[in-house]
Residue frames relative to the residue before (quaternion, step in Angstrom):
aa qw qx qy qz dx dy dz
M 1.0000 0.0000 0.0000 0.0000 0.00 0.00 0.00
L 0.6147 -0.6139 0.3742 0.3244 3.53 -1.16 0.75
Q 0.6133 0.5659 -0.3584 0.4185 3.61 1.02 -0.55
S 0.6274 0.5637 -0.3038 0.4431 3.56 1.35 -0.42
I 0.4912 0.6561 -0.4535 0.3500 3.65 1.19 -0.16
P 0.4713 -0.7030 0.4668 0.2567 3.52 -0.71 1.13
L 0.6389 -0.5405 0.4219 0.3489 3.53 -1.21 0.73
N 0.8506 0.1746 -0.1576 0.4703 3.56 -1.09 0.91
T 0.4022 0.6841 -0.4983 0.3492 3.58 1.22 0.43
R 0.3584 -0.7346 0.5462 0.1832 3.52 -0.82 1.09
C 0.0532 -0.8537 0.5153 -0.0529 3.55 -0.32 1.30
F 0.3163 -0.6691 0.6431 0.1965 3.54 -1.17 0.85
I 0.1905 -0.7952 0.5685 0.0903 3.54 -0.79 1.03
D 0.3032 -0.7767 0.5307 0.1521 3.54 -0.63 1.17
A 0.7334 -0.4722 0.2922 0.3921 3.56 -1.28 0.56
N 0.6787 0.5233 -0.3142 0.4085 3.66 0.80 -1.01
I 0.5620 0.5828 -0.4047 0.4251 3.64 1.07 -0.45
F 0.6787 0.4609 -0.2755 0.5011 3.59 0.93 -0.95
V 0.6323 0.5181 -0.3487 0.4585 3.65 0.94 -0.65
Y 0.7035 0.4349 -0.3022 0.4739 3.64 0.77 -0.83
H 0.5742 0.5585 -0.3886 0.4554 3.61 1.19 -0.40
H 0.7630 0.3937 -0.1837 0.4787 3.59 0.98 -0.90
I 0.7542 0.2557 -0.1479 0.5864 3.61 1.09 -0.62
F 0.4339 -0.7383 0.4492 0.2546 3.57 -0.60 1.18
S 0.0673 0.7495 -0.6532 0.0840 3.43 -0.97 1.01
P 0.4512 -0.7285 0.4459 0.2588 3.55 -0.45 1.25
G 0.8182 0.2461 -0.1696 0.4911 3.67 -0.85 0.90
L 0.7449 0.3617 -0.2124 0.5188 3.55 1.29 -0.23
S 0.6567 0.5589 -0.3299 0.3841 3.54 0.86 -1.03
D 0.6690 0.4907 -0.3428 0.4406 3.64 0.72 -0.94
A 0.6675 0.5028 -0.3213 0.4453 3.66 0.83 -0.84
C 0.6613 0.4971 -0.3097 0.4686 3.61 1.03 -0.76
T 0.6341 0.5191 -0.3127 0.4803 3.55 1.04 -0.78
D 0.6428 0.5256 -0.3038 0.4672 3.58 0.93 -0.89
F 0.6432 0.5093 -0.3172 0.4758 3.54 1.00 -0.95
L 0.6952 0.4730 -0.3027 0.4487 3.67 0.77 -0.98
E 0.5915 0.5376 -0.3733 0.4710 3.63 1.16 -0.49
R 0.6375 0.5222 -0.3341 0.4574 3.57 1.01 -0.66
V 0.6002 0.5252 -0.3309 0.5043 3.55 1.21 -0.66
E 0.6628 0.5325 -0.2893 0.4399 3.54 0.88 -0.95
R 0.6860 0.4734 -0.2643 0.4852 3.56 1.07 -0.79
G 0.5060 -0.6653 0.3978 0.3783 3.58 1.29 -0.12
E 0.4049 0.7072 -0.4901 0.3094 3.64 1.16 0.28
L 0.7965 0.1422 -0.0546 0.5851 3.61 0.99 -0.79
P 0.3477 -0.7188 0.5586 0.2246 3.59 -0.68 0.97
G 0.1629 -0.8289 0.5329 0.0488 3.59 -0.71 1.07
F 0.0242 -0.7672 0.6410 0.0043 3.52 -1.17 0.80
T 0.0024 -0.7703 0.6373 0.0226 3.51 -1.24 0.46
S 0.4098 -0.6939 0.5243 0.2753 3.59 -1.30 -0.30
A 0.6526 -0.4961 0.4028 0.4070 3.51 -1.26 0.32
V 0.6259 0.5394 -0.3273 0.4586 3.53 1.07 -0.75
A 0.6847 0.4869 -0.2914 0.4574 3.60 0.87 -0.95
V 0.6111 0.5256 -0.3373 0.4863 3.57 1.13 -0.72
A 0.6732 0.5061 -0.3101 0.4411 3.60 0.80 -0.93
E 0.6362 0.5454 -0.2946 0.4593 3.52 1.07 -0.83
A 0.6797 0.4837 -0.2703 0.4805 3.52 0.99 -0.92
V 0.6397 0.5111 -0.3336 0.4673 3.57 0.97 -0.80
H 0.6414 0.5161 -0.3053 0.4786 3.62 1.00 -0.84
K 0.6778 0.4939 -0.3024 0.4530 3.67 0.83 -0.83
V 0.6572 0.4993 -0.3018 0.4772 3.51 1.00 -0.86
M 0.6333 0.5348 -0.3305 0.4512 3.55 1.00 -0.77
L 0.6787 0.4901 -0.2807 0.4695 3.56 0.96 -0.86
A 0.6293 0.5299 -0.3154 0.4730 3.55 1.10 -0.68
E 0.6413 0.5071 -0.3232 0.4766 3.54 1.00 -0.77
A 0.6312 0.5435 -0.3286 0.4453 3.58 0.99 -0.85
I 0.6261 0.5172 -0.3289 0.4819 3.58 1.02 -0.84
A 0.7321 0.4427 -0.2610 0.4471 3.60 0.70 -1.09
L 0.7272 0.4674 -0.2565 0.4323 3.60 0.88 -0.80
H 0.7903 0.2699 -0.1024 0.5405 3.52 1.05 -0.86
G 0.4305 -0.7374 0.4476 0.2655 3.58 1.17 0.12
L 0.2947 0.7712 -0.4958 0.2696 3.54 1.17 0.77
P 0.4731 -0.6315 0.5147 0.3354 3.58 -1.22 0.49
H 0.6009 -0.5840 0.4352 0.3294 3.48 -1.27 0.61
K 0.6695 0.4989 -0.3165 0.4502 3.63 0.88 -0.85
G 0.8542 0.0790 -0.1383 0.4949 3.48 -0.90 1.12
L 0.2763 0.8255 -0.4608 0.1730 3.55 1.24 0.34
A 0.6538 0.5056 -0.3079 0.4713 3.60 0.89 -0.95
H 0.6790 0.4768 -0.3085 0.4653 3.56 0.81 -0.81
Y 0.6054 0.5772 -0.3224 0.4432 3.61 1.11 -0.76
L 0.6793 0.4898 -0.2540 0.4839 3.44 1.01 -1.08
Q 0.6323 0.5312 -0.3386 0.4510 3.59 1.02 -0.68
S 0.7187 0.4152 -0.2361 0.5053 3.57 1.08 -0.75
H 0.7372 0.2577 -0.2112 0.5878 3.60 1.34 -0.02
P 0.0576 -0.8782 0.4740 0.0280 3.58 0.73 1.17
Q 0.5196 0.6309 -0.4211 0.3934 3.62 1.24 -0.34
L 0.6479 0.5236 -0.3326 0.4422 3.61 1.05 -0.55
I 0.5644 0.5937 -0.3867 0.4237 3.61 1.15 -0.52
S 0.6803 0.4904 -0.3321 0.4318 3.64 0.89 -0.76
S 0.6209 0.5267 -0.3772 0.4415 3.64 1.16 -0.11
L 0.6092 0.5741 -0.3246 0.4404 3.61 1.31 -0.18
S 0.0532 0.8425 -0.5338 0.0501 3.53 -0.86 0.89
K 0.5040 0.6831 -0.4063 0.3380 3.58 1.27 -0.35
H 0.5448 0.6242 -0.4029 0.3889 3.63 1.10 -0.61
R 0.6357 0.5425 -0.3461 0.4265 3.63 0.97 -0.73
D 0.5483 0.6216 -0.3832 0.4076 3.60 1.20 -0.46
V 0.5688 0.5794 -0.3816 0.4418 3.63 1.19 -0.62
I 0.6636 0.5080 -0.2857 0.4690 3.57 0.87 -1.11
E 0.6981 0.4683 -0.3098 0.4444 3.64 0.80 -0.88
T 0.5707 0.5751 -0.3585 0.4638 3.61 1.19 -0.64
I 0.7057 0.4783 -0.2653 0.4504 3.53 0.79 -1.02
R 0.6136 0.5259 -0.3361 0.4836 3.57 1.12 -0.71
A 0.6926 0.5035 -0.2897 0.4277 3.55 0.87 -1.03
L 0.6507 0.4970 -0.2926 0.4940 3.52 1.17 -0.67
G 0.3548 -0.7570 0.4863 0.2541 3.64 1.09 -0.35
L 0.3037 0.7851 -0.5089 0.1799 3.57 1.07 0.54
H 0.4592 -0.6024 0.5663 0.3250 3.49 -1.23 0.49
V 0.1266 -0.7682 0.6260 0.0446 3.55 -0.80 1.07
E 0.2866 -0.7732 0.5452 0.1510 3.57 -0.49 1.27
P 0.3737 -0.7523 0.4951 0.2221 3.59 -0.76 0.99
T 0.4371 -0.6720 0.5310 0.2745 3.50 -1.19 0.48
T 0.0466 -0.8003 0.5944 -0.0642 3.52 -0.52 1.31
L 0.6548 -0.4735 0.4030 0.4298 3.55 -1.31 0.11
D 0.6356 0.5141 -0.3382 0.4662 3.62 0.99 -0.81
L 0.6665 0.4676 -0.3361 0.4735 3.62 0.89 -0.80
L 0.6333 0.5343 -0.3340 0.4493 3.60 0.94 -0.70
D 0.6407 0.5051 -0.3113 0.4872 3.61 1.10 -0.80
S 0.6331 0.5046 -0.3333 0.4831 3.60 1.01 -0.74
A 0.6500 0.5249 -0.3062 0.4563 3.58 0.94 -0.87
A 0.6434 0.5241 -0.3413 0.4414 3.57 0.93 -0.80
T 0.6325 0.5220 -0.3165 0.4768 3.59 1.07 -0.73
L 0.6680 0.5078 -0.2653 0.4750 3.56 1.03 -1.03
S 0.5949 0.5757 -0.3863 0.4068 3.56 1.04 -0.74
G 0.6982 0.4700 -0.2627 0.4718 3.63 0.88 -0.91
K 0.6505 0.5395 -0.2924 0.4476 3.55 1.06 -0.91
Y 0.8167 0.2511 -0.1046 0.5089 3.54 0.86 -0.94
R 0.3978 -0.7428 0.4397 0.3108 3.63 1.36 0.10
L 0.4361 0.6846 -0.4768 0.3373 3.57 0.82 1.04
L 0.5107 -0.6070 0.4980 0.3504 3.56 -1.14 0.58
T 0.7826 -0.4224 0.2141 0.4040 3.54 -1.39 0.39
N 0.7336 0.4261 -0.2846 0.4464 3.61 0.56 -1.10
D 0.6417 0.5037 -0.3432 0.4655 3.64 0.97 -0.61
S 0.6437 0.4955 -0.3238 0.4850 3.57 1.01 -0.67
L 0.6007 0.5408 -0.3500 0.4735 3.60 1.12 -0.65
T 0.6022 0.5654 -0.3331 0.4547 3.55 1.08 -0.66
I 0.6877 0.4584 -0.2627 0.4979 3.55 0.93 -1.00
A 0.6649 0.4980 -0.3279 0.4499 3.57 0.95 -0.71
A 0.6225 0.5152 -0.3271 0.4901 3.58 1.09 -0.69
M 0.6505 0.4934 -0.3319 0.4724 3.61 0.93 -0.80
E 0.6308 0.5323 -0.3371 0.4529 3.56 0.89 -0.77
K 0.6537 0.5103 -0.2943 0.4752 3.58 0.93 -0.99
L 0.7361 0.4066 -0.2173 0.4957 3.65 0.93 -0.84
Q 0.3729 -0.7467 0.4598 0.3032 3.59 1.35 -0.13
L 0.3641 0.7228 -0.4916 0.3213 3.52 0.95 1.02
H 0.1646 -0.7842 0.5880 0.1108 3.60 -1.04 0.56
D 0.6995 0.4559 -0.2791 0.4743 3.64 1.08 -0.39
L 0.0660 -0.8183 0.5710 0.0016 3.52 -0.68 1.08
V 0.1696 -0.7831 0.5900 0.0993 3.63 -0.74 1.00
T 0.2331 0.7698 -0.5369 0.2546 3.48 -0.42 1.30
N 0.3183 -0.6880 0.6017 0.2518 3.53 -1.35 0.14
D 0.5092 0.6701 -0.4006 0.3622 3.58 1.31 0.21
D 0.3897 -0.7461 0.5030 0.1958 3.54 -0.75 1.05
N 0.5343 0.6682 -0.4103 0.3158 3.65 1.13 -0.36
F 0.6956 0.4844 -0.2776 0.4521 3.57 1.12 -0.36
D 0.4454 0.7546 -0.4078 0.2567 3.54 1.33 -0.30
S 0.7346 0.4256 -0.2632 0.4581 3.65 0.97 -0.63
L 0.5508 0.6236 -0.4077 0.3762 3.58 1.22 -0.03
S 0.3388 -0.7561 0.5295 0.1821 3.56 -0.81 1.00
V 0.5984 0.6184 -0.3299 0.3882 3.60 1.24 -0.24
V 0.7586 0.2648 -0.1569 0.5743 3.53 1.48 -0.22
Q 0.3105 -0.6770 0.6273 0.2275 3.45 -1.28 0.55
V 0.1998 -0.8134 0.5398 0.0840 3.58 -0.54 1.27
W 0.1018 -0.7605 0.6407 0.0262 3.60 -0.93 0.98
K 0.1308 -0.8019 0.5830 0.0021 3.56 -0.81 1.21
P 0.4943 -0.6457 0.4980 0.3013 3.53 -1.27 0.50
R 0.6967 0.4368 -0.2596 0.5064 3.61 1.21 0.04
């Protein structure tokens, strides 16, 4: 659980933590918000990546489209692309960016070197691209603690996984 993370632990924050903070999910949102408040108070130095931010922004945008327009989840991104007028009604995704700014998180950029490292790590750890980019960013930043709700990292010995559940 996230409240067990020791003081001053340098944490990489995955996309889903920001999503659960902004989109209510029973059993997860409170834990993620409490964790981000610890980061805000300076108890836990926080880091993330441009990829994680983009993922969180996208997921919050889709969740708002579902809530605001009553759209089904299946095929949602395609539906929004073919009905772009609905996109202009969505604004909550910007809150993710403001949260990250307010927290003063270091956001690791996505470079060709990082993508190259991630491609190697993808094969080594059997991870898809965005997850391997997380590990590549963590390696670059010399981080070992990952705050996520993603089970794909559970078998990796190179990270300590902290979950909101």
